N, C-alpha and C positions, 0 to 999 in steps of 0.2 A: 691697308697695309701698307708702306711705301716700299716698293720694290726699287733697285737699280737695274735699266734694261741696257746693254750689253748687247749689239748685234754681231758679227761676221764679216763682214764685207770679201767681195769677190777677189778680188787681191793681193787676203790675207794672207798669210804662208801654211798656215793648217785652213780646216776645214769646222765648224761650229763644233762636230762630235769627237774631231780627234784630237784639238783646244780642251773638249771636259774629259776626255782622258787624263787627260795631262798632270788638267788641274788636280782633276782626282785624286791621279798617284801621288802626288804631293812633288816631296817635301818639302812648305808642310800640306799637308790636303787640303783641296778650298774644293766644298762642296758649293750645286753652285742647282737653278733647278731651267732645262730646258723649255727653250718658248718663242714657235711657229718653227722652220726651212733654217734658219742661222742667228739664233737669238737666243742668252736667257738672260735670267735672273738672277742676281746676286741681291741678299737681304739681307741693307747694311743695322738693318734696327738689331743683327743680334754684335754686332761687329764687337769689337771691344777696342782703346785708345794704340793706334799704331797697329789696325792690321786693314784697313784700306790701302796704307805704303806696302802690305804684307801682297793685296790683294792688288793692285796697280806693280808689282817688282815683276808677278809671277803674271801676268798677263803680256809684261813684255820681252820679258826673256822667252815664253816661248811662239810671241808674234813675229819681233825683230831677224 
């Protein structure tokens, strides 16, 4: 199964767990799967057209 692995670096505004809580809280709610100590997976196979942009926008909003 193809998945996108996103790693939260040391210089990020939030750590991985705090970011996942914010993504889960929405809006919109974005479900991801933790991986390792600082990463998470997004499953692009389940995305509808335009939803990748929604995920990217949420990541930028929470990490900038």
